[in-house]
C-alpha positions, 0 to 999 in steps of 0.5 A, a space after each residue: 567252871 574251872 579247866 586246867 591250864 593248858 598253856 606252854 612256853 612260846 618256843 614250845 608252842 612253835 615247835 609243836 605247832 610245826 609238827 602240827 602242821 604235818 599233821 594237819 596236811 595228812 588230816 587234810 588228804 584224809 578229809 579230802 581224798 577219801 570218798 567213803 565217809 567210814 573210810 574217811 573217819 578211820 583215816 582221820 581217827 587214826 592221824 588224831 590219834 597219833 596227834 596225842 592229847 593237848 587241846 593245841 592240835 585241835 586249835 591248828 586245824 581247820 575249821 571243817 575238822 573241828 566241826 568233825 571232831 565235835 560231831 563224830 560219835 563218841 564211840 569212834 574216838 579213842 580216849 586221848 582225842 575224846 580228852 581233847 575234845 573235852 578241854 577244847 569243846 568245853 568253854 571256860 567262862 569268865 564274869 560278863 554284863 548280862 546285856 545282849 551284845 548283837 553284830 554291828 555294822 563294825 563287825 560287818 565292815 571288819 568280817 566281809 571280804 571283797 570275794 563274795 562267798 568263799 572260805 575263810 578262817 571262820 567260814 567253810 564253804 562246800 562244793 555244790 551237790 544235787 538233789 532232783 531239782 536242786 542245788 545245795 551246798 553246805 557253809 560251816 562257821 565258826 562262831 562265838 559261844 557268847 557274843 557278850 565276850 572279847 571274840 579272841 578269847 571266847 569259846 568257839 562253836 560250829 554253826 552249819 547251814 545249807 545253801 538251796 537253789 534252783 537247778 541253774 541257778 546257782 551262779 544267779 544274783 538272787 535275794 537271800 531267803 533265811 529259813 529259821 525252824 521251829 523248836 527250839 531244838 530242831 534241825 532245818 528241813 533236809 530236803 530230798 527234791 524240790 516241793 513245799 514251800 522250799 520248791 515256791 521259795 526257790 523260784 525267786 530266793 537263794 535259801 539258806 537252811 540254818 541249823 540253829 546252834 545246838 541242833 543238827 550239824 550245829 554243835 549238836 547238843 544232843 543227849 550223849 554230848 551234853 553228859 560231857 560236861 563234868 557238873 549239871 551247873 557246867 551244862 546250865 551254864 553253857 545251855 544259857 548261850 543257846 537261845 533266841 538272841 544267840 540264833 540272831 547273833 548267829 544270823 547276823 555273823 552268816 548274813 555279813 559272810 554271805 549276802 553280797 555287800 551284807 546286803 538284808 535278806 528276807 526272813 521266814 519263821 515257822 513256830 520257834 522260828 517266827 519267836 527268832 524272827 520277832 528277835 531279830 526285828 527286835 535288836 537287829 532290824 538292819 539285816 532284815 529286808 522282809 519278815 514272814 511268820 507262819 504260826 510263830 508271833 510270840 508273847 513279849 511281855 516282860 518277865 516270863 510270859 510262861 504262866 500267861 502262855 499255859 493258862 491259854 493253852 491249856 484251854 485250847 487243848 481240851 477244846 482239841 480233845 473234844 475234837 479228837 472224841 467227836 472224830 473217834 469216839 471208840 478210843 474212849 473205851 481204848 485209852 480208859 483200858 490202857 489207863 486202867 491196866 497202867 493204874 493196875 501196876 504197882 506204882 501205876 508204871 510200867 517198865 517199856 523195852 526201851 528202858 523208860 516208864 509208861 505211866 497215865 501222866 506220861 501217856 497223857 503227853 501223846 497230845 502234844 504230837 497228836 492233837 495240834 497238826 493236819 492229820 495228827 487226829 488220824 496218826 494219834 487213833 491208829 497209833 491206838 489200834 496198835 496200843 499194846 505194842 509200844 508203838 508210841 514211844 517212837 513219837 517222842 523226838 526226846 531221844 534225837 532232840 533233848 534241847 527241846 525239852 531242857 529249854 522249852 520253858 526258857 523261850 518264855 523267859 525274859 528276867 524272871 523263871 519259868 519254875 516249871 509253869 506248865 506243871 503249875 498251871 496243870 495242877 490248877 485244872 488237876 480234876 480236868 486232867 486227872 487221867 486215873 479219875 477219869 477212866 474210872 468215872 468213864 470220862 474221856 481221859 485228856 491229853 496235853 499239848 506242847 508242855 514239859 513237865 519235871 516228871 518227864 525228866 524222871 521217866 524219859 530215858 534220854 532226859 534222865 541225867 539232864 534232870 539237875 541242870 533241867 531244874 536249874 534253869 527252870 530256877 534261873 531268874 536272870 535271863 537276858 531280854 529277847 524282845 524290844 517293845 519300843 523297837 517293836 513299836 518303831 518297826 520299819 521291817 515289812 512283816 507278814 504273818 499267818 496267824 492260825 485261829 486254832 492253833 494248838 501250840 501258839 495261842 491265837 489271843 497271845 498273837 494277837 497281843 503281840 501283833 499289836 505291839 509291832 508296827 506295820 505287820 499284816 496278818 492272814 488269820 485262817 482257820 483253814 490250817 493248823 500249827 503245821 500250815 507251812 508243812 502241810 500247804 507251804 507253797 500256798 502258804 508262802 505265795 500268800 505271805 508273799 503276795 501281802 508284802 508285795 503288792 498282790 494282795 492289797 490293803 482293804 
């Protein structure tokens, strides 16, 4: 990626710094004195507009302001500031080895102050606030985009984490529990009350809800923000830094600044968050006290394991379809009618109010949200009650979380490309998943599961302009390693995992294969829950896993 040279003379830079320091004070007054968000935004925009359009200005303000600028809606920012952000947030890449660099003990010593949790140049701490029975405070960290690069010259991004404790425990000395959300590309939960697994965890922990990089408030990669890149090549180059390896680096960066004495913490990983936790076990076990996995044991073989994943997942999705139609046999005919109607239109597609396209193969992707979680069958059935109103458009999270689609298959890649693995494996099951022929022959139309297909980047509006970057990532061969099998076989960190027997997202057979490679792991195998067990009965699931590690549920 080539950017214009914005270097200026030292004397000129010094003079500008004095000017910008005045603006910085004005901006901080605008941030801290105004309570109404819209008024605050307008005040900041007015000040920014007067600062000019050099990238130097953003370098002289706080991480909180940089965070605000990067997340403000583009429509609110004047062109001069958009130009600043484009130069400031778009990385200038240089050649470097592909080997991963994880946070070291030297990094910990350099990063950790003796003051406990306090704001610093790379860590901004908010004030405590409340939701029913919980106290929360926000943390913004300025972290390297690429931990392989020199920290002084590497582009920076903002990563957000929310600290949560039970009311009255704000000042208590509690062990820390980091939660890693499923995905990829989804932010951590936003607590509205003390309930579920968060309520259980807050009985004995200080919970940290991390928005993984690219999600939520962590330099979010939305459909609009990704369009700011000058080329698909630039975007693909940028996106390679948003996988589990760097999520773990971010977690370590945060831990040594947040946990007293840079002590280890417990990690709870749900689904893809569990994949990240196994990466954590592979490369930074010194930061871990315990690991809890819920539906999140990844395949860890070398190369790209996506083909093996989808071979097993297509078998499981057929089983899920059979169970669905057994529950709701009347839906066979309803789905036939929809498929036949779509196929009767020109090119077998119907234009939707959103600008998207509805096709038979697109309708089949409803299985992603409907067949793999608790109450998913019921929700899918009731959606078909209004089948001729395109309510199914609202089932897709691609508008708000496009990172899930564009990075999905890369989570299985180590030193090999995915080359649209799900699409390849589906072709091997062409007859079973041919919706149009199934409708003609009177067979149930089978829905697909957690699979991303290249044609989705033609039919889903939020993904259309990301198509070229998605193809580049699908062909990328030099993905760095995500797991170290030798380290896992020598694991000393206590690990407990809930493994769901009929999990549609994380295959049971492949999960057991990986578990056999992680020394000391304890498994709770159950068919009582689907992939969403932590959401459905989080108190019980978390209590069961903790009990397996603290002696309440001894080995037998």
